[in-house]
Structure formats: C-alpha cells, structure tokens
C-alpha positions in Angstrom: 0.0 0.0 0.0 1.5 3.3 -1.0 2.1 5.8 1.8 2.9 8.7 -0.6 1.3 9.3 -4.0 2.4 13.0 -4.3 5.1 15.1 -2.6 4.6 18.8 -2.9 7.2 21.5 -1.9 6.2 25.1 -1.3 8.8 27.8 -0.9 9.6 31.5 -1.3 12.5 33.7 -0.4 15.5 31.5 0.5 14.1 28.2 -0.8 16.0 27.9 -4.1 19.3 26.8 -2.5 17.4 24.2 -0.5 15.7 22.9 -3.7 18.9 22.6 -5.6 20.5 20.6 -2.8 17.6 18.4 -2.2 17.1 17.5 -5.9 20.8 16.6 -6.2 20.3 14.0 -3.4 16.9 12.5 -4.3 16.9 9.0 -5.8 16.3 8.7 -9.5 13.6 6.0 -9.2 11.0 7.9 -7.1 7.7 6.2 -6.8 5.7 9.5 -6.7 5.9 13.0 -8.4 7.5 16.0 -6.7 5.5 19.1 -7.4 7.3 22.4 -6.7 5.5 25.7 -6.1 7.8 28.7 -5.6 7.0 32.3 -5.6 8.5 33.6 -8.8 8.3 37.0 -10.5 6.5 36.8 -13.8 8.9 36.2 -16.7 12.0 36.5 -14.5 12.6 32.9 -13.6 11.8 31.0 -16.8 15.2 29.2 -16.3 14.1 27.7 -13.0 13.1 24.2 -14.5 16.5 24.1 -16.3 18.4 25.1 -13.2 16.6 22.4 -11.2 17.1 19.8 -13.9 20.8 20.4 -13.9 20.9 18.9 -10.3 18.9 15.7 -10.9 18.5 12.8 -13.2 14.7 13.0 -12.7 12.6 14.6 -15.5 12.0 18.2 -14.5 9.4 20.2 -16.4 7.2 23.3 -16.1 3.6 22.2 -15.8 1.3 22.4 -18.8 -2.5 22.8 -18.6 -4.4 19.5 -18.2 -1.2 17.6 -18.0 -1.4 14.1 -16.3 0.6 13.8 -13.1 3.2 11.0 -13.3 5.5 9.4 -10.8 9.2 10.1 -11.0 8.8 13.5 -12.5 9.5 16.9 -10.9 6.8 19.4 -11.9 7.4 23.2 -11.5 4.5 25.6 -11.2 4.7 28.3 -13.9 5.0 31.9 -12.8 1.8 34.0 -12.6 -0.6 31.0 -12.4 -2.1 29.1 -9.5 -1.4 25.4 -9.9 -4.4 23.3 -9.0 -4.7 19.5 -8.8 -7.8 18.1 -10.3 -9.7 14.9 -9.2 -8.5 13.0 -12.3 -4.9 13.7 -11.2 -4.2 16.3 -13.9 -3.0 19.9 -13.4 -5.1 23.0 -14.0 -3.6 26.5 -14.3 -5.7 29.3 -12.8 -5.3 33.0 -13.3 -7.6 34.2 -10.5 -6.7 36.7 -7.8 -3.4 36.5 -6.0 -3.5 34.7 -2.6 -1.1 36.1 0.0 0.2 38.5 -2.6 1.3 35.5 -4.7 0.5 33.7 -7.9 1.3 30.8 -7.8 0.1 30.5 -4.2 1.3 27.5 -2.2 -2.1 27.4 -0.4 -4.0 26.8 -3.6 -1.8 23.8 -4.6 -1.7 22.3 -1.1 -5.5 22.6 -0.7 -6.5 21.2 -4.0 -4.0 18.3 -3.7 -5.3 17.5 -0.2 -8.7 16.8 -1.6 -7.3 14.5 -4.3 -4.5 12.6 -2.5 -5.9 12.7 1.1 -3.8 10.7 3.4 -1.3 9.8 0.7 -0.1 13.4 0.3 3.0 14.8 1.9 3.6 18.6 1.8 6.8 20.4 2.7 7.0 24.1 3.4 10.4 25.8 3.0 11.9 29.2 3.7 9.8 32.2 2.9 8.7 35.7 4.0 4.9 35.4 4.1 2.4 33.0 5.6 1.5 31.3 2.2 1.2 27.6 2.8 -0.1 27.7 6.3 -3.8 27.4 5.3 -2.8 24.8 2.8 -1.1 22.7 5.4 -4.2 22.9 7.6 -6.1 21.4 4.6 -3.5 18.7 4.2 -3.9 17.7 7.9 -7.7 17.9 7.7 -7.7 15.3 4.8 -5.2 13.1 6.6 -2.0 14.0 4.8 1.4 14.8 6.3 2.6 18.4 7.0 6.3 18.8 7.0 8.4 22.0 7.4 12.0 23.1 7.0 13.4 23.8 10.5 12.9 27.6 10.8 16.4 27.8 12.4 17.9 26.5 9.1 15.8 28.7 6.8 17.2 31.8 5.2 13.9 33.5 5.8 12.2 31.7 8.8 8.8 33.4 8.7 7.0 30.9 6.5 7.9 27.7 8.3 7.7 29.4 11.7 4.1 30.5 10.9 3.2 26.9 10.0 4.8 25.6 13.2 2.7 28.1 15.2 -0.6 27.4 13.5 -0.5 23.7 12.2 0.1 20.4 13.9 3.3 19.6 12.1 4.4 15.9 11.5 8.1 16.5 10.8 10.5 19.4 11.2 13.5 18.8 8.9 16.9 20.4 8.7 18.1 21.0 5.1 20.5 18.0 5.3 17.6 15.7 6.2 15.0 16.5 3.5 16.3 14.4 0.6 16.7 11.4 3.0 13.1 11.8 4.1 11.9 11.9 0.5 14.0 8.8 -0.4 12.6 6.9 2.7 9.1 7.8 1.7 9.8 6.3 -1.8 11.1 3.1 -0.2 7.9 2.8 1.9 5.8 3.4 -1.2 7.5 0.5 -2.9 7.5 -2.0 -0.1 4.2 -1.5 1.8 
C-alpha cells in the first residue's frame, strides 16, 4: 500500500538553494511525483526548471494545462498562475486573484491536492517571507496527509515555516540536510508497503 502518492514542496525567499541541494540527493527512481510551487516573478525565472534539472536525473518540467501527473517527475509551477490539482490527477492552471500576494500560491496547490490525494499526500514548506502555505497545510492535515516544514532555524527566511509551526500540527521538522533522505525513505515505503 503506497504511503505517498504525491510530494509537494512550497517555498519562497531563500528556498532555491534548498531545492537545488535536495534534488541533487533525491533518488532517480522515485515512486511518486515531486511538485514544486515557488513564488516567482512573472517572466523573470523562466530558467528555473532548467536550473533544477541540472541537479537531478529525474525529469524536470514546467507544468502544462491539463497535464497528467506521473510518478518520478519533478513538476514546477509556472510563474503567474495558480497550480491546481484536479480529481482526475491532472494539473489545472488558474489566473484568479493572488493569494497572500502570490500567484502561484502555495495554499492553492496544497488545498486542491489534499482533496485528491488525502492521506497519501506529503507537503513540505520551506523558507519564505509570508504565511502562504499555512492554510494549505491545515487542509492537508484535515484530509489526513502529512505536514512537514523546514526547520525555521535553518531557513534563510524563517517566517513561512515558523508560521506553519505556530498554526498547524506539524508531522516533521527537517533540517536542510535531512530533506532528501526523508523523501527517499518515503519512496522506499511506497515500494515496499
């Protein structure tokens, strides 16, 4: 029985360095997708998928509308769109109002994914300077998924994970050096349960 069917990472200021390190250490035969939602300025970070791809042998791609979500792929939310997860496990791109001054908003992805993957969802909140992701993690917990944060003490900008720690019942608090190992162990469990 799979314990994880989707792993979603949300981050903002200070999260890029963490993502680069984590992807370089994640196993190449992951049994679930990694979906990355990072606050990006419109048009400025079109190189982000290429930068992330340079650190891993996994397929890394920017999400396309109505794309099917596949295991072993790293999906990156495009700038200036909310990334939503549909019941049929495809992506939907949404151009509605910003949430927490952000589009893509981490909350939107966490919340829609929670309704689809329920207890087989794991969401990780990294460094950032606003509270985006906190309400999303509350949804993840309400649907039975796991809420994980980067240790605020290790975050370049501690506010985002610190807010989650204050307002959500967190399952795991991970130092930067522990994140990839956590993901790899989840993949092991997914294979062997």
